[in-house]
N, C-alpha and C positions, 0 to 999 in steps of 0.2 A: 431685799430678798436675802435669805440665808445663802451661805456658800455650800457647794456640793449639789448633788442631785436633789431636785425638789418636785414634789407632786403638788399641784395647785388645785384646790377645791374652790369652786365658785358657785354662790347662790345669789339670788337677787339682792337680798338685804345684808349679806355677809354676817348675819347675826345668829343663825341657827344651823341649817343643814351643813353648810361648809365648815362651821365651827365644830360640829359633832364629828364630821368626817375627818377633819384634820387631827383632832384629839385621838380618835380611835385608830387612825392610820399610824400616828406616831407611836402609840402603845404597841401595835402589832409589829411595826418595823423594829422597834427596840427589842422586843422579845425574840425576833428572828435574827437579830444582829445585822440588819440592813442599815446602811448609812445613807438613808434617804429621809429628807425632811418633808414635813407637810405644812402648807400655808393655806390660810382661808382668806378669801376676798369676796367682795360683793359688787354687783354691777350698779346698784343704787343703794349704797350702805345706809343702814339705820344709824342713829346716834349711839346706841348701846347694844350690847349683846342681848339675845333673847333670854328672859328670866327662866323660861322652861328649859332651854338648852343648858344654861349654867347649872341649874338645879339638877337636871338629869345627869350631866357629866359628873357633878360632885357625888351623886349617889352611885355612879359607876366607878368612883375612885379616880376620876380624871379631872384635869383642869383645861380650860380653853387654851389653844396655842396663841391666840390674839387677845389682847385686853379690851379692844374696841373693834367694831367693824372697820375694815379697811377697803378703800376703793380699788378696784381692778385697774391696773395700768398696762400699757403696751410692754413695758419692761418686765412685768410679771410674766406675761405670756412668753416673751423671748427667752427668759432664763429658766424655764422649767423643763423637766423631763417629760411630764405628762400633765394635761389639763383635764379635770373632771368637772362637769358643770351640772347643776340641778335646774338651770334656767336657760333661756335663750340669751346668747351673748350679743352685744351691740355689733353692728356691721364692721366697725374698725378692728375688732378682734378676730373676726372670721378669716380663714385661709392663712393664718400665721403659723398654725401648728395643728397637729391632730388633736381633736377634742372628743372626749368620751362623754356622752350624755346619760345621766342617771335620772330619768324623768318619772320613774315609778315610785319614788319615795314620798310617802304621805306627809302632810304638813306637821311640823313639830308641835305647833300650837294645838292640834287636834289630839295627838297621842305620841308623846315622846318615845315610849317603848317601841311602838310600831315603826316609827321613823328610824330610830337607832338600829333596830333589828334589820331593816331593809338596807341601811347604809353599811352596817357591818358585813352583811352577806356580800355586797358589792366589793367591799374592801378585801375580803378574803379571796375573791376571784382576782382582783387587781394585784394583790401581793404575789399571787401564784404566777403572774406574768413577768415579775421583775427579776 
């Protein structure tokens, strides 16, 4: 985990929604001068990042914060300022910290733009609370 305050984004495969959220959060945090880092993790990570997510981020002028999907660990949960999840977390991660659920984000594989727009709307609200 990076040093300093961290926002942890978690999706099932760690390959799309969490990757998009971390990249857009990092951009907004940098623009606002916030020294908060974004990390993406998965509860059941894929072998590689979603091609739709990578392509969409590239078209948005961004790059993924992770080069490959990373598995969520108890250490990730313990060392974050906030956890945002797009999926249900395994029982061992519950009750360790406050978890914010963003379950209304459509699948990236169906429509990157709709997914990104929903994620960005949530991020704008989240940044307003930091």
